[in-house]
MARFI-267420 format. One record per residue (C-alpha): residue in three letters; x, y, z. Coordinates in pm, whole numbers, plus 32768, in hexadecimal, padded with zeros to 4 digits. Layout:
! residues N
   res     xx     yy     zz
   ALA      X      Y      Z
...
! end
This chain:
! residues 327
   res     xx     yy     zz
   MET   20E0   B4CA   F0C0
   LEU   213C   B44C   EF5C
   ALA   1FEF   B495   EED8
   LEU   1FE0   B5F5   EF71
   GLN   213B   B623   EEAC
   ARG   209D   B5A9   ED62
   ALA   1F7F   B68A   ED91
   CYS   2055   B7B7   EDC4
   ARG   2124   B76A   EC9C
   ARG   1FF6   B76D   EBA6
   PRO   1FD3   B87D   EAC4
   ARG   1EBA   B984   EB0A
   HIS   1D89   B992   EA12
   THR   1DDD   BAC9   E964
   TYR   1D05   BBAE   E88A
   LYS   1D8F   BB10   E758
   VAL   1D3E   B9AD   E7E2
   ALA   1BCF   BA1C   E7DB
   ARG   1BCF   BA8A   E686
   ILE   1C77   B94D   E602
   SER   1B4F   B88A   E6B6
   LEU   1A6D   B949   E5CF
   SER   1AEC   B878   E4A2
   THR   1A12   B74D   E464
   PRO   19F6   B66E   E323
   ALA   18AB   B733   E2D2
   THR   195D   B881   E2E0
   ARG   1A8C   B806   E228
   GLY   19AB   B782   E10D
   LEU   1907   B8E9   E0FD
   SER   1A63   B994   E11C
   LEU   19D3   BA73   E243
   GLN   1AFB   BA3C   E30F
   PRO   1BDC   BB4C   E261
   PHE   1AC5   BC3B   E279
   CYS   1A89   BC19   E3DD
   ASP   1BF9   BC25   E43B
   GLY   1C10   BD5B   E370
   PHE   1AF2   BE0D   E420
   LEU   1B90   BDAE   E568
   ASP   1CE4   BE23   E50F
   LEU   1C51   BF6C   E470
   ALA   1B98   BFAF   E5D6
   LEU   1CE1   BF84   E6A1
   ALA   1DA4   C045   E5AB
   LEU   1CC7   C17D   E588
   PRO   1D5F   C2A0   E672
   LEU   1C0D   C2D5   E723
   PRO   1BF5   C386   E87F
   PRO   1BD6   C289   E99B
   SER   1A7A   C310   E9F7
   LEU   19FB   C27D   E8AD
   PRO   199F   C123   E8A2
   PRO   1A9A   C093   E792
   TYR   19B2   BF86   E6E3
   ALA   1866   C04F   E6D5
   THR   191C   C183   E65D
   THR   19BA   C0AF   E55A
   ILE   186D   C03C   E4DF
   ILE   17E5   C19F   E4B5
   LEU   192F   C218   E408
   VAL   191D   C0EC   E30A
   THR   17B0   C120   E2D0
   LEU   17DF   C293   E277
   VAL   1910   C24A   E18D
   SER   1844   C140   E0F0
   ARG   1716   C225   E0AA
   PHE   17F3   C345   E047
   ALA   18A0   C253   DF39
   LEU   1743   C209   DEAD
   LEU   16BF   C35B   DEAC
   PRO   171C   C398   DD31
   ILE   1637   C284   DCBE
   SER   1513   C337   DD70
   ILE   1582   C483   DCC9
   TRP   1592   C3CB   DB8A
   GLY   142A   C362   DBB4
   LYS   13B5   C4BE   DC10
   GLU   145D   C55C   DAEA
   ARG   139F   C47C   DA0E
   THR   1264   C4BC   DAB6
   ARG   12B2   C62F   DA85
   ARG   12C8   C5F2   D90B
   VAL   1173   C54C   D904
   GLU   10CD   C66E   D9AE
   GLU   1194   C795   D8F7
   ILE   11A7   C700   D796
   VAL   10CE   C5DA   D747
   MET   0F82   C631   D7FD
   PRO   0F89   C7B0   D75C
   GLU   0FB2   C72B   D60D
   ILE   0E98   C61B   D640
   GLU   0DB4   C733   D6B3
   LYS   0E03   C7F6   D58E
   SER   0DBD   C6E8   D4AD
   LYS   0C72   C685   D52C
   PRO   0BA7   C780   D459
   LEU   0C68   C71F   D31F
   VAL   0C3A   C5AE   D35E
   ALA   0AC3   C5E5   D39B
   LYS   0A8F   C6A2   D24E
   LEU   0B6D   C5AB   D195
   VAL   0A8F   C47C   D219
   PHE   0952   C542   D1DF
   GLU   09C1   C57F   D05E
   GLN   0A30   C3FF   D044
   MET   08C6   C38C   D0AE
   LYS   082C   C48D   CFD4
   SER   08FD   C408   CE9F
   SER   08D1   C2A4   CF00
   GLY   0744   C2CC   CF26
   VAL   0734   C249   D080
   ARG   05AC   C254   D0DE
   GLY   04F9   C213   D232
   ASP   0445   C2D8   D343
   LYS   04CF   C3D4   D41A
   GLN   055F   C314   D53F
   PHE   0604   C203   D43D
   LEU   06A3   C321   D385
   GLN   0730   C3CD   D4B7
   LYS   07B0   C26E   D531
   PHE   0856   C229   D3FC
   HIS   08F7   C37E   D3E4
   ASN   0977   C370   D54D
   GLU   0A03   C219   D50A
   LYS   0ACA   C272   D3D7
   CYS   0B35   C3C2   D484
   VAL   0BC4   C2FC   D5A7
   GLU   0C66   C21C   D4BE
   LEU   0D28   C30B   D3FD
   LEU   0D7B   C3CC   D536
   THR   0E08   C28D   D5DA
   THR   0EE8   C24C   D49B
   GLN   0F5C   C3B0   D4BA
   ARG   0FA5   C3A3   D61D
   LYS   107D   C257   D60B
   GLU   1155   C2F9   D4E5
   LEU   1184   C431   D5AB
   PHE   11F1   C351   D6DE
   LYS   12E7   C288   D5FF
   LYS   1360   C3DC   D550
   HIS   13A2   C488   D6AB
   LYS   13FC   C351   D750
   CYS   130E   C398   D884
   SER   1235   C24D   D893
   PRO   116B   C267   D9DE
   LEU   1185   C0EE   DA55
   PRO   12FE   C0E0   DA63
   SER   130B   C21C   DB07
   ILE   122B   C1B7   DC13
   ILE   12BD   C04A   DC3A
   ILE   142D   C06B   DC02
   PRO   147D   C143   DD3D
   PRO   13C5   C068   DE3E
   LEU   144E   BF37   DD94
   SER   15B0   BFB8   DDBF
   GLN   159F   BFD5   DF29
   ILE   151D   BE60   DF56
   PRO   1669   BDB2   DF40
   VAL   1710   BE8D   E03A
   PHE   15EA   BE8F   E112
   ILE   15CE   BD08   E126
   GLY   1743   BCD1   E12A
   PHE   177C   BDB5   E252
   SER   165C   BD37   E306
   ILE   16C6   BBC0   E2F7
   ILE   1839   BC29   E369
   LEU   17B5   BCE1   E496
   GLY   16C1   BBC2   E4DA
   ARG   17E9   BAD2   E4CE
   LEU   18BF   BBA4   E5B2
   SER   1798   BBA9   E6B4
   VAL   17B2   BA40   E6CC
   ASP   185A   B9C6   E823
   PRO   1970   B9D4   E860
   THR   197F   BB41   E7EF
   PRO   1A10   BC88   E86E
   PHE   18C5   BD21   E831
   ASP   1831   BC89   E95C
   ALA   1925   BD7A   EA2C
   GLU   18B7   BEB5   E999
   SER   1767   BF75   E9CC
   PHE   16DF   C0A5   E904
   LEU   15B5   C175   E953
   THR   147F   C08D   E9AB
   LEU   1548   BF62   E93F
   SER   15C8   BE9C   EA6F
   THR   16B4   BDED   E977
   LEU   16F6   BDFA   E803
   ALA   16CE   BC78   E7EF
   HIS   1565   BC71   E87A
   PRO   1417   BD1D   E804
   ASP   13AF   BE5E   E89E
   PRO   12F1   BE08   E9EC
   THR   1236   BF5D   E9E6
   MET   11CC   BF3F   E870
   THR   1221   C0BB   E848
   LEU   130D   C07F   E713
   PRO   121B   BFA2   E64D
   VAL   1108   C09E   E68C
   VAL   11E6   C1BA   E614
   LEU   1249   C0E8   E4E4
   GLY   10EE   C0C5   E487
   PHE   10AA   C232   E4B1
   LEU   11CE   C288   E3DC
   THR   115F   C19B   E2C6
   MET   1010   C239   E2CB
   ALA   1092   C3A0   E2D6
   ASN   1166   C341   E1B4
   VAL   103A   C2DC   E0D7
   GLU   0F6B   C412   E132
   SER   1097   C510   E12B
   GLY   1025   C597   DFDB
   ASN   0EDC   C617   E05E
   TRP   0F9B   C6E5   E151
   VAL   1022   C7BA   E046
   MET   0EE1   C7F8   DF82
   ASN   0E12   C943   DF92
   ALA   0CB6   C96B   DF7A
   ALA   0CA9   C985   DDFF
   GLU   0D6F   C85C   DDBF
   ARG   0C8B   C783   DEA3
   GLU   0B68   C801   DDE4
   GLN   0C14   C7A3   DC93
   VAL   0C54   C653   DD24
   ARG   0AE4   C63A   DD85
   LYS   0A64   C69B   DC39
   THR   0B52   C5BC   DB95
   GLU   0ACB   C48F   DC63
   GLU   096B   C501   DC2D
   GLN   099A   C4F7   DAA5
   GLU   0A4E   C3AB   DAC9
   ALA   0926   C31A   DB80
   LYS   0817   C3B1   DA7D
   ARG   08E3   C32B   D95A
   VAL   08DB   C1D4   D9EF
   ALA   076F   C1EF   DA4F
   ASP   070C   C239   D8E7
   GLY   07B0   C10E   D869
   GLY   091A   C156   D853
   LYS   0A2C   C06D   D8A7
   PRO   0AD7   C0AB   DA03
   ARG   0C3A   C11A   D9EB
   ILE   0D3B   C087   DAD1
   HIS   0E18   C192   DB8A
   PRO   0F61   C0FC   DBF6
   GLY   0F8C   C221   DCEF
   LYS   0E3D   C1D3   DD9A
   VAL   0E87   C061   DD9A
   LEU   0FCF   C093   DE36
   LYS   0F41   C182   DF40
   THR   0E2F   C07F   DF9C
   VAL   0F2C   BF5D   DFBE
   LEU   100F   C047   E091
   ARG   0EDF   C094   E17B
   GLY   0EA9   BF33   E1C4
   LEU   1025   BEF1   E1E7
   SER   1032   C00B   E305
   ILE   0F49   BF2E   E3DD
   PHE   1000   BDDD   E37B
   ARG   114C   BE77   E3CA
   ILE   10E7   BEC3   E537
   VAL   1088   BD55   E56C
   ILE   11C6   BCD8   E4BF
   ALA   12AD   BDD3   E58E
   ALA   120B   BD61   E6C8
   MET   12BA   BC16   E694
   THR   13F4   BC7A   E606
   PRO   1543   BCBC   E6BA
   GLY   1588   BE26   E711
   SER   169F   BE4B   E634
   VAL   15BB   BE0E   E515
   THR   14A3   BEE5   E592
   LEU   159E   C003   E5C9
   TYR   1612   BFD5   E461
   TRP   14B1   BFDA   E3D8
   VAL   1445   C10C   E4B4
   THR   157F   C1C7   E445
   SER   153F   C173   E2BF
   ALA   13C8   C1DF   E2F6
   ALA   1425   C330   E38A
   PHE   1533   C371   E275
   GLY   142B   C308   E164
   LEU   131F   C3FF   E210
   VAL   1411   C52B   E208
   GLN   147B   C4CB   E0A2
   THR   1311   C4A6   E029
   TRP   129E   C5E4   E0C9
   THR   13C1   C6A9   E042
   MET   137D   C625   DEE0
   GLU   120D   C650   DEEB
   TRP   124F   C7BE   DF72
   MET   132F   C80E   DE52
   ASP   1237   C781   DD62
   SER   1111   C84E   DDEB
   ARG   11DD   C989   DDE4
   ARG   123F   C94B   DC7B
   ARG   10DB   C908   DC06
   ARG   1059   CA50   DCB7
   ASN   1183   CB02   DBFF
   ARG   111A   CA87   DAAD
   ILE   0FB8   CAC5   DACF
   THR   0FBF   CC19   DB6F
   PRO   1064   CD0F   DA83
   PRO   1148   CE0C   DB14
   LYS   109F   CF64   DB4C
   PRO   10EE   D06A   DA3C
   SER   11BA   D179   DACB
   VAL   10F6   D2DB   DAB8
   ALA   11BE   D400   DA71
   GLN   1182   D50E   DB75
   ALA   10E3   D64F   DADA
   PRO   115F   D791   DB6B
   PRO   1093   D845   DC75
   SER   0F73   D91F   DC0D
   GLY   0FC2   DA8F   DC1C
   LYS   1130   DA59   DBEA
   SER   11CA   DA70   DA82
   ARG   1304   D9A3   DA24
   PRO   1452   DA37   DA2F
   GLY   149D   DAF9   D8EB
   SER   1335   DB03   D86F
   THR   12EF   DC73   D8CD
   LYS   13D3   DD9B   D8B3
   LYS   13F9   DEA9   D9B5
   ARG   1352   DFF2   D967
   PRO   143C   E123   D95A
! end
């Protein structure tokens, strides 16, 4: 009887106790506990409808807010790319005939001799050297170097991506309230997706994010890209040095990452997978919107507006006031 009374007097294990049990020496050393507690408090404090699962909904909302907060950096990178296309490259194309003529005159004054193939190769190398120097000066002048424009926007998302993934992974360790909530194909937020639906969706979203630029291209733009690739391949075949294109390298890496993410997401907790899928869906919409706006801007810049033609007066009718009435 006395043991029964003591058991009744014991305090119940509340949700707060489960949260405190998340704190371990490792998490205290990494200072993860305040972030974990803050996320749980936010999920309980948000005025969500009872029909929505609080933790899954909070994961989606935090993901959207963080991506919107980093959106200005992506816009900054696109603006620098626009200056390259509209300012730097037209000036380089305009300078090519002048540079070719200047190099030819320098070769003539220096008395360079040799067979036709040697002279053409020497002339091309000197032209490329001068144009490369001019291109670097224009990049510096207009503050639009391509490498930072391509690398900085993705790098800015890495700290938030890794940090939030670690927090959700820590919150998915037992004991956790994530174990009592399901969402879509996830039986619980603390365990991997048993149907593999979300990991496969994540892989498709990542691949679509890489290929979204091809969706907004018309036939003329695809033909231009094909001709550019053929010219580059011909230049390399003729003995030219292959050029490294950061954009193509990044796309190749992301294509391999799309398959790798399916394997990783199949082994991660459902909360982390849900965060990755939401972030990838936001990235797809963002990339498609920016690519569509860039494609529209390029078409408007290339295609001049049609001049307005004044309508001539119909034949057989004279303008008002041009003839007088006969008496």
